[in-house]
C-alpha positions, 0 to 999 in steps of 0.5 A: 261826607258818608254816613257809613260807620264801617272803619276804613283801614288806618282810620281807627287802627282796626280792619274793616268789617266784612261779611263772614259768610263763606266765600267758597265751599272748599271741601266740596270743590277740593274733596281730594285735598280735604280728604288728605288734610283729614288724613294728615290731621288723624296721623298727626295726633298719634302719640300726642295726648288728646288734651294737649292736642286740643290746647295746641289747636286752640292756641294756634287758632287764636293766633290765626284768628280762626273762629271756625277752628276756635269754636270746634276745638273749644267745644272738643276741649270742654267735652274732654273735661278741660277747665274753663279757667285754663281755656280762658287763660290760654291766650295768656298762658305764659302769664299763668304758669301754674295752670299749665305743666312744663310740658304743656308750656313747651308745646304752647311755646313751640306752637307759637314759634311755628305759627308765627314764623315771621318772628325769626323762625323757630328759636333753638331754645324753644325747640330744645325746651320742647325736645326736653319734654317729648321723645322724638316720636312725640315731638315729630307728631306734635310738630305735625299737629301744629302744622295741620291746625295751621293748615286748617286755620289758613283754609278756613280763614281764607274761605271765611268758614263760619263757626259751627257750620259744616265744611 
């Protein structure tokens, strides 16, 4: 019998607890890749409303469970004047349609479809809805913003980058 109360996989349906200290100082060991990611992120944001970009980054980071990116983009969204109500309900944006514009809802649906590709790729109806709200240049950049934040999420979750710490 053990006295360790750490859940084991399958025992309670939750993942085991783990130390969230960084595994690797990724930016220090791959500086050229880090600079390329920074450049991609900056280029992606062209032609995308900054407030919308933050909502997209927060939603993808929620789905990917990236605490580092959530901390950063929630802070950035608040500084940009985003309301607490919209930030708190972003997790359930589809259930709060009056809080988000049709354009924002289209971008959030596209974010979820791109982020969770295992749910059947990006459905035609989701893509068409986004295309109805964004011109082709805006849509191309929105897709790039979604791809970029997913890249950041995957790196930061993998190396267990703690929220609020420097990369």
